[in-house]
N, C-alpha and C positions, 0 to 999 in steps of 0.2 A: 443567445440568452443574456439578457441585460442584467447587470448588477443593480441592486436597489439603489435608487438615486435620491432618496429623501434628504434634501438639504445638503448634499455632498457637492463640492466644487466639481464641475465637469472635467477640469484638468486632472483632478485626483482620480476620478472615475476612469478616465482614459489611461492614466498611468497604471492603475490596478489591472485593467484589462490587458495591457501590454505585459505586465509582470506574469500573468497566467500564461500568456502565449510564450514568453521567454522560458518559463519552467517546462512547458511541453516540448519546446524546440531545442532546449539545451543551451541557451545563451547565458552561461554562468557569469561572464564578465559584466554584462549589463545588469543582471540581477544583483551581483555584488555591489555595483554602484548604487542601485536603488535601495538595497538594504543599508548601505552606508549613509544614504540620504534620509533614512527613517522609515522605509517601507517595513511594516510589521511582518516578521518572519512567519507568523501563523495566520496571515491574511487568508480569508476564505471567500470563495465566490458564491453565487446564488444557489449552488447545489451543495454547499458545505465542503467543497474540495479545497484543501490547502495547497499551497505551492508544492509542498513535499508530496502530496498525493498525486498531483499531476506529473511531477518529475518521476516518481516511482512507476506510475502506470505507463509512462512514455519511455522508460528505460534510460533516463537522463542521469547517469550516475554522478557526473561532475556537479550538476545542479543539486542533486540530493545530498551529496557530501557537503557542499557549501551550506545548504539550508540546515543540515544537522549540526554543522560546526557553529552555526549562529543560534542554535537552541530550538530548532523546529521540533514540534511535538510529534514524535514517531508513533504515538498511540492514538492520535486523533482520527476518529472516523468521520466520513462525510455523512450527508443527510440520508443516504441509503444504508448506512451502517458499515460501509467498507473502509478498511484501514489501508494505509500504504503497503503494509506487508502482504495483506490479502491480494491487493492489486498486482504486486510483483509476483506472487505465487501463481495467480491466474495467468499472467503473461509468460510464466516459465523462466523468469529472469534470475538465475542463480546469483549473479554478481549483485544485483539490487537487493535480493533477499539477505545476503550476507551483510551488505552495507547497512541495511535497516536494522538487522539484529545487533550489529556492532554499535549502532546509533541509539539503541535503547528500546527498540520495538520488542514487546514481550512475545516470546515464541508462541504462546497459546492465547494471545490477545484476540478479541473478536468484537464484532458489533452486536447489536441487539438480537440478531438471528443466531448468535452463538457459533457461527462458522469461523473457524480458525484458518490460518494460512495453510495448515496441513490438510484441512478438509478441501480447500480450494485446489491445492496441488493434487490431491487424490482424485477429485472430480474430473479434472482436466488432463489427467495422465501425465503430470509433470514430475516424472520419477526423480530427476536430478534435484529439483527443488525439495521434493519429499525427503530425499536422503539428507540434505542439508538441515532441514527442519528437525528431523529425527535425531541427527547428530548433536543438535543444539538443545535437545530435551523436550521436543514437542510430544504431547501425550496422545498416542494413537487411539486410546480408548475414550477420549473426551467426546462428549456428545454436543451436537448443536441444539437449538431450541426445539427441534422436531424429534429429538432423540436419536439422530443418526450419527454414527461414528464416521471417521474417514473411510474405513473399509466399506461400510454400507453405501456411502456417497459414491465411492469409486465403482462399485458394482452397479448401482442404479444408473450411473452415467456411462457405463460401458467402457471404463478405463482399465484395460487389461494389465498393464505393467504395474501400476500403483496398487491395483486390487491384489495381484499376486504377491507383491512385496508386503503389503499389510496383512494379508492372510498368513504369510509365513511367520510374521511377528506374533500372531495370535495363537500359534501352535506351540 
């Protein structure tokens, strides 16, 4: 998937592509050098993914920490409306979820579909992530754009552990 190249120096485009690969692969040292040389910390690719989004989704905690320390926007959603925190919740990555929350990601933040990280954790039966989000103040009654709560999402997706936990909260 090529980056838009309208008038951009081909070497700059190649460097940007490499940066996204480094974020996914966890090459924090090289990314640090690129950031020091002027790479924008909130650079996005053709899908609206930031370096932080790719690091979060790929479980690259060292890269995510570096990017957050350099001012990466932990709230920025990609073109599909997914946030780094939602990506980490979907993957079930407790360490990344905690890192992103500590780095400024709002616990109940969402994209246009209204799905919070708690809803993603519930949908995919990520009980450990769900517990972290609840302990950090996530609202289990918050609804997505379709009117579904995390409990409804868990039941619809057949996620028994998170459905049971959320059901117990509702009583």
